[in-house]
C-alpha positions as CSV (number, residue, x, y, z in Angstrom):
1,M,224.5,198.1,-11.9
2,P,223.1,197.0,-8.3
3,G,225.0,194.1,-8.1
4,K,228.1,196.5,-7.1
5,Y,226.0,197.6,-4.3
6,L,224.9,194.0,-2.8
7,P,226.7,193.6,0.5
8,K,228.8,190.6,1.0
9,C,226.8,188.5,3.6
10,G,224.1,185.9,3.2
11,A,221.1,189.2,3.4
12,I,220.7,188.7,-0.4
13,D,220.5,185.0,-0.3
14,R,218.0,184.8,2.0
15,L,216.2,187.3,0.5
16,R,216.1,185.6,-2.8
17,E,214.4,182.6,-1.0
18,G,212.2,184.6,0.9
19,L,209.0,187.0,0.7
20,F,210.9,189.7,-1.1
21,C,212.5,187.3,-3.5
22,H,210.6,189.0,-6.7
23,H,211.2,192.3,-6.0
24,V,214.6,192.7,-4.0
25,E,217.1,193.5,-7.5
26,S,214.2,196.0,-8.6
27,F,214.4,197.6,-5.2
28,I,217.8,198.2,-5.0
29,A,217.7,199.3,-8.5
30,T,215.6,201.8,-7.6
31,L,217.6,202.4,-4.4
32,C,220.7,203.3,-6.9
33,Q,218.6,205.4,-9.4
34,L,217.8,207.8,-6.2
35,G,221.5,208.2,-5.6
36,Y,222.0,206.6,-2.6
37,A,225.5,205.8,-1.9
38,R,226.7,202.2,-1.8
39,V,226.6,201.4,2.1
40,T,223.3,203.1,2.7
41,V,222.0,201.0,-0.1
42,Q,223.7,198.1,2.0
43,A,222.3,199.4,5.0
44,Q,218.9,199.0,3.8
45,V,219.1,195.7,2.3
46,R,220.0,194.2,5.9
47,L,217.2,196.0,7.0
48,L,215.1,194.5,3.8
49,D,216.5,191.0,5.3
50,A,215.4,191.6,8.9
51,L,212.2,192.6,8.0
52,D,211.6,189.5,5.9
53,R,212.8,187.2,8.8
54,W,210.4,188.9,11.1
55,L,207.3,188.4,8.8
56,R,207.9,185.1,8.3
57,R,208.7,184.2,11.9
58,R,205.2,186.1,12.4
59,G,203.0,183.7,9.5
60,L,202.6,187.3,7.7
61,V,203.0,187.3,3.6
62,L,203.8,191.0,2.3
63,S,199.9,192.0,1.2
64,D,199.8,192.1,5.4
65,L,202.5,195.1,5.2
66,N,201.3,198.4,6.5
67,E,202.5,200.9,9.0
68,S,201.0,199.2,11.6
69,V,202.5,196.1,10.9
70,V,206.1,198.2,10.3
71,N,205.7,200.1,13.3
72,L,205.5,196.9,15.5
73,F,208.8,195.7,13.7
74,L,210.4,199.1,14.2
75,K,209.5,198.7,18.4
76,E,211.3,194.9,18.6
77,Q,214.3,196.4,16.5
78,R,214.5,199.3,19.2
79,D,213.5,197.1,22.1
80,S,216.3,194.7,21.2
81,R,219.1,197.6,20.1
82,C,219.0,196.4,16.8
83,L,217.5,199.8,15.6
84,W,220.0,202.2,13.3
85,D,219.5,206.2,12.3
86,G,217.6,205.7,9.0
87,D,215.8,202.5,9.5
88,A,212.3,204.4,9.9
89,Q,212.8,206.2,6.4
90,T,214.0,202.9,4.9
91,T,210.7,200.9,5.8
92,R,208.9,203.9,4.1
93,H,210.9,203.5,1.0
94,I,210.1,199.7,1.3
95,L,206.3,200.6,1.4
96,D,206.3,202.8,-1.3
97,Y,208.3,200.6,-3.5
98,L,205.7,198.1,-2.8
99,R,202.6,200.2,-3.2
100,A,204.2,201.7,-6.3
101,K,204.5,198.1,-7.8
102,G,201.0,197.4,-6.9
103,V,201.8,194.4,-4.0
104,I,200.4,196.0,-1.2
105,P,197.3,198.9,-1.7
106,S,197.7,202.3,-0.7
107,P,196.3,203.6,2.7
108,Q,192.9,205.2,2.3
109,P,192.8,208.3,3.7
110,A,191.0,208.8,7.1
111,T,187.8,211.0,6.5
112,D,186.7,213.7,9.0
113,D,182.9,213.7,9.3
114,S,182.8,216.1,11.6
115,P,180.8,219.4,11.0
116,L,184.1,221.0,10.8
117,A,185.8,219.5,8.5
118,T,182.9,218.9,6.5
119,L,182.0,222.4,6.3
120,L,186.1,223.2,5.6
121,R,185.6,221.0,2.6
122,Q,182.8,222.7,1.4
123,Y,184.7,225.8,1.3
124,E,187.6,224.2,-0.2
125,R,185.4,223.0,-3.3
126,Y,184.0,226.9,-3.4
127,L,187.5,228.2,-3.6
128,D,188.6,226.0,-6.4
129,K,185.8,225.6,-8.4
130,E,183.9,228.8,-8.6
131,R,186.9,231.5,-7.6
132,G,190.1,229.3,-9.5
133,L,192.4,230.2,-6.6
134,I,195.7,228.0,-6.4
135,P,195.8,225.4,-4.1
136,A,198.7,227.7,-2.4
137,T,195.8,230.0,-1.4
138,I,193.2,227.5,-0.9
139,H,195.5,226.3,1.6
140,H,196.2,229.5,3.4
141,Y,192.3,230.7,3.7
142,C,191.1,227.5,5.0
143,R,193.5,227.2,8.0
144,F,192.1,231.0,8.5
145,A,188.9,229.9,8.5
146,R,189.4,226.9,10.8
147,C,191.0,229.1,13.0
148,F,188.3,231.3,13.2
149,L,185.5,228.4,13.8
150,V,187.8,226.9,16.2
151,E,188.1,229.4,18.6
152,H,184.7,230.7,18.1
153,F,182.7,227.0,18.7
154,G,185.4,225.1,20.1
155,D,184.1,221.7,20.7
156,A,180.6,222.7,20.4
157,A,178.5,222.6,17.3
158,I,179.3,224.9,14.5
159,R,176.2,227.2,14.2
160,A,177.1,229.7,11.5
161,R,173.7,231.4,12.0
162,D,174.5,232.4,15.1
163,L,177.6,234.6,14.2
164,T,177.1,238.2,14.3
165,L,179.2,241.3,13.5
166,D,180.3,241.6,17.4
167,D,182.2,238.2,16.6
168,V,184.6,239.0,13.9
169,A,186.3,241.8,15.5
170,P,187.6,240.8,18.8
171,F,189.1,237.9,16.6
172,L,190.9,239.9,14.3
173,L,192.1,242.2,16.8
174,R,193.7,239.6,18.7
175,H,195.4,238.2,15.9
176,A,196.4,240.7,13.6
177,R,198.9,242.1,16.2
178,E,200.8,238.7,16.0
179,R,201.4,238.7,12.5
180,G,203.2,241.1,9.9
181,P,201.0,243.8,7.7
182,D,201.1,241.2,4.9
183,R,200.2,238.4,6.7
184,A,197.2,240.3,8.9
185,K,195.8,241.6,5.3
186,M,195.8,238.0,4.2
187,M,194.0,236.8,7.3
188,V,191.3,240.0,6.4
189,T,191.1,238.6,3.0
190,A,190.7,235.3,3.9
191,L,187.9,235.8,6.1
192,R,186.1,238.3,3.8
193,S,186.2,235.0,1.5
194,F,184.8,232.7,4.1
195,F,182.3,234.7,5.3
196,R,181.0,235.8,1.8
197,F,180.7,231.6,0.9
198,L,178.8,231.5,4.2
199,F,176.2,233.7,3.2
200,L,176.1,232.7,-0.6
201,N,175.6,228.7,0.7
202,G,172.6,230.2,2.8
203,Q,174.2,229.6,6.5
204,T,174.0,233.2,7.3
205,E,171.4,235.6,7.4
206,G,173.5,238.2,6.5
207,D,177.3,238.8,4.7
208,L,179.3,239.5,7.7
209,A,182.2,240.0,5.0
210,G,181.5,244.0,5.5
211,A,182.5,243.6,9.1
212,V,185.7,242.6,8.5
213,P,187.9,245.9,9.3
214,T,190.8,246.9,7.0
215,V,194.3,246.6,7.9
216,P,196.1,249.7,7.7
217,Q,199.0,249.4,5.4
218,W,200.0,252.2,2.9
219,R,201.2,251.4,-0.2
220,L,204.6,252.0,-1.4
221,A,205.5,252.8,2.5
222,D,208.6,250.8,2.1
223,L,211.6,250.9,0.3
224,P,212.6,247.8,-1.4
225,K,215.5,245.8,-0.3
226,Y,218.1,245.1,-2.8
227,L,222.0,244.7,-3.0
228,A,224.3,247.0,-5.3
229,P,225.8,245.8,-8.5
230,E,228.9,244.9,-7.6
231,E,227.4,243.1,-4.5
232,V,225.2,241.0,-6.6
233,E,228.7,239.8,-8.5
234,R,230.2,239.0,-5.0
235,V,227.0,236.8,-4.4
236,I,227.6,234.9,-7.6
237,R,231.2,234.6,-7.6
238,A,231.0,233.3,-3.8
239,C,229.1,230.1,-5.8
240,D,232.4,229.2,-7.2
241,R,233.3,226.3,-4.5
242,D,234.9,223.3,-4.8
243,C,232.0,221.2,-3.8
244,P,229.0,218.8,-5.6
245,A,226.5,221.0,-5.2
246,A,228.5,224.4,-6.5
247,P,227.5,224.1,-10.3
248,R,224.0,224.2,-9.3
249,D,224.2,226.8,-6.8
250,R,225.4,229.1,-9.4
251,A,222.9,228.3,-12.1
252,I,220.5,229.3,-9.4
253,V,221.7,232.5,-8.2
254,L,222.4,233.7,-11.8
255,L,218.7,233.0,-12.9
256,L,217.5,234.9,-9.8
257,A,220.3,238.1,-10.6
258,R,220.1,238.1,-14.3
259,L,216.2,237.0,-15.0
260,G,214.4,238.3,-11.6
261,L,212.9,234.6,-11.0
262,R,211.0,234.1,-7.9
263,A,212.1,231.0,-6.2
264,S,208.8,229.2,-6.7
265,E,209.4,229.6,-10.3
266,V,213.1,228.1,-10.1
267,I,212.1,225.1,-8.5
268,A,209.4,224.7,-10.8
269,L,212.1,224.5,-14.0
270,E,212.0,221.1,-15.8
271,L,214.5,219.9,-18.6
272,D,211.9,220.8,-21.2
273,D,211.7,224.2,-20.6
274,V,215.0,225.0,-22.0
275,D,214.9,225.8,-25.8
276,W,219.0,225.4,-26.2
277,R,218.8,226.3,-29.8
278,A,216.2,229.7,-29.7
279,G,218.2,230.7,-26.3
280,V,214.5,231.0,-24.4
281,L,213.5,230.0,-21.3
282,K,209.8,229.0,-20.4
283,V,208.7,230.0,-16.9
284,R,206.0,229.0,-15.2
285,S,204.6,232.2,-13.2
286,K,202.3,232.8,-10.1
287,G,198.5,232.1,-11.3
288,G,199.2,229.0,-13.7
289,Q,200.8,231.7,-16.4
290,H,203.4,230.9,-18.4
291,D,206.2,233.4,-19.8
292,C,209.0,232.9,-22.4
293,L,212.4,234.7,-21.4
294,P,215.5,235.2,-23.1
295,L,218.3,233.1,-22.0
296,P,221.4,235.3,-21.3
297,A,224.7,233.6,-22.2
298,D,226.3,233.6,-18.7
299,V,222.9,231.8,-17.4
300,G,222.8,229.5,-20.1
301,Q,226.4,228.3,-19.4
302,A,225.4,228.0,-16.1
303,M,222.8,225.7,-16.6
304,A,224.6,223.8,-19.2
305,S,227.5,223.0,-16.6
306,Y,225.2,222.2,-14.2
307,L,223.6,219.7,-16.2
308,R,226.9,218.0,-16.8
309,H,227.4,217.5,-13.6
310,R,223.9,216.6,-12.7
311,P,223.3,213.3,-10.7
312,V,221.3,210.6,-13.0
313,C,218.1,210.3,-12.1
314,T,214.3,209.9,-13.4
315,T,213.0,213.6,-12.4
316,R,212.2,216.0,-15.0
317,R,212.8,218.9,-12.1
318,F,215.9,220.9,-13.5
319,F,217.5,221.4,-10.3
320,I,217.4,218.6,-7.9
321,R,218.6,217.7,-4.1
322,A,222.4,217.2,-3.8
323,N,222.0,214.4,-1.6
324,A,219.9,211.4,-1.8
325,P,217.5,210.7,-2.8
326,H,217.5,212.9,-5.8
327,R,214.6,214.8,-6.2
328,G,213.3,218.1,-7.0
329,F,213.4,220.6,-4.2
330,S,209.9,220.4,-2.3
331,H,209.9,223.8,-0.9
332,S,211.0,227.2,-2.5
333,S,212.4,228.1,0.7
334,S,215.4,225.8,-0.1
335,V,216.2,228.6,-2.9
336,G,216.5,231.1,-0.3
337,T,218.4,228.6,1.9
338,I,221.2,228.7,-1.2
339,V,221.3,232.5,-1.6
340,R,221.5,233.3,2.0
341,R,224.5,230.8,2.4
342,A,226.1,232.9,-0.8
343,I,225.6,235.9,0.9
344,N,227.1,234.8,4.3
345,R,229.8,233.5,2.4
346,T,230.6,237.1,0.7
347,G,230.7,238.6,4.3
348,L,227.9,241.3,3.2
349,H,225.8,242.8,6.3
350,A,222.7,243.1,4.1
351,N,219.4,243.8,5.8
352,C,217.6,240.9,3.2
353,K,219.3,237.4,2.8
354,G,216.6,235.4,1.1
355,S,216.2,234.9,-3.1
356,H,213.7,237.8,-3.4
357,V,216.4,240.7,-2.7
358,L,218.1,239.6,-6.1
359,R,214.9,240.3,-8.0
360,H,214.6,243.7,-6.3
361,S,218.6,244.0,-7.1
362,L,217.8,243.6,-10.6
363,A,214.8,246.0,-10.8
364,T,216.7,248.8,-9.0
365,G,219.9,248.4,-10.9
366,M,217.9,248.7,-14.2
367,L,216.1,251.7,-13.5
368,R,219.1,253.1,-12.4
369,S,220.7,252.1,-15.9
370,G,218.0,254.4,-17.3
371,A,215.1,251.3,-17.8
372,S,211.6,252.5,-18.0
373,L,209.0,251.3,-15.5
374,D,207.4,249.3,-17.8
375,E,210.3,247.3,-18.9
376,I,211.1,246.8,-15.5
377,G,207.6,245.5,-15.5
378,E,207.7,243.2,-18.5
379,I,211.0,241.7,-17.4
380,L,209.6,240.9,-14.0
381,R,206.5,239.8,-15.4
382,H,204.1,242.0,-13.0
383,R,200.8,241.7,-14.1
384,V,199.5,245.2,-13.4
385,A,201.7,248.3,-13.7
386,P,201.3,249.8,-10.2
387,T,203.0,246.5,-8.9
388,T,206.7,248.0,-10.4
389,A,205.5,251.6,-9.2
390,I,207.4,250.8,-5.5
391,Y,210.9,251.1,-7.4
392,A,210.4,254.4,-8.3
393,K,211.2,255.5,-5.0
394,V,214.6,254.5,-5.4
395,D,215.2,256.6,-8.3
396,V,217.1,259.2,-6.4
397,Q,218.3,261.2,-9.5
398,G,214.9,261.3,-11.2
399,L,213.0,262.4,-7.6
400,R,215.7,265.1,-7.2
401,S,214.6,266.8,-10.9
402,L,211.0,266.9,-9.3
403,A,211.5,268.0,-5.8
404,P,211.6,271.6,-5.5
405,P,214.7,273.3,-4.0
406,W,215.6,274.1,-0.4
407,P,213.8,277.3,0.7
408,T,216.8,279.7,1.9
409,R,216.5,283.4,3.7
410,E,217.0,285.1,0.5
411,D,214.0,283.6,-0.7
412,D,212.4,285.1,2.5
413,Q,213.6,288.2,1.8
């Protein structure tokens, strides 16, 4: 298969006699597996040939390759106006390939032994081992703790024992105004956790967590943003396009609209998560939980249709990038982009165009069709019942039966 990708020039002959002689065929095969087009593979092979000749001129061998050497090569290519778009990315592919083959060692991560980094590493271990939080939550908590420490101590030594109650509130008042209520609440929770950690570790004489004020936010104050059932169907039909990504986008939108999956759950799906015979889908939910959901017929058909068009690749992720390299999505925002583009194609003027609007739309449609809040919570996989209570506010007919009649003049008499 790699043969048809080889450039018709002397690059391959030189590579077979040079430093990359044992790796050129395997490297090209790897690029093919990642789904790169022929012209891209040929461009990467030509750059590999240029790198090979550059290394030999300087008396270097493959084991000498690292980021510093590659950056020097790219600089000389740029100075001689031989650097093309994508060449820097190609050199990263080359380094990754050689490290995967064990030809060159992986770079040792730089360890920051500063007091700030040491304290944050201790806090990170506390959140992981003792609190059992997921990596995403740990990342956010450590980021807020770092922001507080850097703003309070600057470049000076970190003396946690010098922290007082008066140091907490001003920081929160400054930053809470810059964030929405949800983000401010997370910051407050993170700082309470951090101050509790400092107290348990004996780094503060008192627990400053009690000095962290509460962010005022009334539960159920907002209405969930949703689309009407006919609008959801328009969004689904908007995915029927003549392009390679259309089958994938339609399957993703149907999963969001019919099963109420979160964007993070969609990108985490793997090929083995679908039991085609039983019609069951395994979902990796929040908090490391696994749930099994029935697979509706139209969703299953869309997923099967996508698999018939899915590019050949080695990843077990169900949904992958349409363009090379063919890998799973790196962030849930990619799913939100797919939904937003589909909504834009319909011409709808929706207040919310993210992937979560389809989850809200499913719950709202179920409620108006007579489903109970317990049934909705089971489909949405809410762990506690109050989480589902917000959808009761959109049940206008049910609320009318509870509302007393409007007083009239006759009632006053």
